C-alpha positions, 0 to 999 in steps of 0.5 A: 529544440535540438533533434534528439530532444524533439525525437524523445517528445515525439515518441511520448505524444501517446503517453502524453495524450493517454496522461491528459485523458485520464487527468480530465476523467479524474483517473489520475494517479493520485493517491490518498495521503492519511493524515497522522495518527491511530487508524483501524484498517484493514489489509486489503491488497499487496504484491511484489513489483518493481518501482518506477525507478526499477527498484525491488518492492512490495507493498501492502495496501491498507482500507481504513475502517473508521473515522472521516478517512473511513474508505480510504486506501493508502499503501506501505511500501517496503523496499527489498533491499536488506534493511526494507526486508527486516522491516517486512519479516517484523510486520510479517510478524506482527501479522502472525504470519511465519517469514517465508524462507526464501524470498521467491516465495514473498509473493505466496505470503502476501497473498495469504495475508490478503486472502485473510483480510486481517484487520489491525491498529496501526499508527501513521506518523510524519518523518520528515517528508515522509509518512511512516505506517507502523503495525501495532496489533492485530484485531481480533475476536469481538473486536473484530466482529465489531468492526465487521459492519464498519469494514461493509460501509467502509469498502462499500 
């Protein structure tokens, strides 16, 4: 092993030790992958951040409300490039939110959505090696009230 590689490995010792501890305690970075199909979900989190590669992105986190996957959470990510922002802005409209006038207001918009905890019907579809989530329709009124009990038990 060359000296440069040995130096990098030595610098990674603390991260490796932490990763081993997290995996041993069941706290690894695994995430839930929903099965393709139609789902009733509630938006429970969202933020603007950077991916591990440094790409600017945001996400909306959803909790599944019914079925075998009830209580599981998954995220829909949007790259904040032009095409990704088009998808995001269309989804904001589906959530009945105005498009922010400026990207600097996006974090506030996401916080507002999360605070409302909207429920909606989504479709999860396989496309090659990826799963895509499509927002169909907000769940409102009596339908939302009926799901209220499902929300409490799914999130508990």
